[in-house]
N, C-alpha and C positions, 0 to 999 in steps of 0.2 A: 504494500500500500504506500509506503514511504517513497519507494522508487517511482510510483505513478502519481506523485504529487497530491496524495490524499492529505488533507490538513491534519496536523498532529493531534489537534483536539478531537477529531473524529476517530483517529486510531486509538487514542486514550480511552474514549468512551467504549469502543468495541472491545478492547482488552480488559475493561473494567478497572482501570487504574484510577485511584483517587487523585494522585499527584502526577502532574505532567512530567516531572523529572524522572519518575519511574519509567514512563513510556520512552523517554529519550534514552535512558540507560539501555533498555532492551533493544531499541532500534540500532544503537551504536555497537552493541555487543554481538549482534548476529553476524556470524561468519559465512564464508562461501558455502560450506556444507549445509548449513541451515537454509540459506537462500536457494540452493539447488533443490533441497527437499521440499520447500514451499512451492517452488515452480512445478515440480513433479505432481504435487498434490493438486495444485490449481488446474493443471492439464487434465488430470483424472476427473476432477469435478466437471470440467467443461465437456469432456467426452461423454460422461454420464448424462449430463443435461441434454446434449445433442441426441443421444440414443433415446432418451425419454420423449423428447419432442417428436422424433421420427416415429416412435411406436404409437404415439397418440394420433398422428396423421394417418397411420395405417389401420387403426381400429375401424371396423365397419360402422357407418353412421346409420342411425335409424331414421326412417322417413317420418316427418312430422305427422302426428295423428295416428301412427301405426299402433296396433294393439300389442300389448305385452303378453307373452305366454308364460 
């Protein structure tokens, strides 16, 4: 989020930090391994969302006014 210009106040709120300094410490202490892990996680979430949207489009649609059995 920090790399994508999300305001630090929003990041603080999402992480549940009462103190902005705590958020800043976490943001500055994240190393490359953690950044890579977060990127992999975000890609997996995106793929899952795309699959879900595709599955919804493929579901048969019922005609309006059709009787349910």
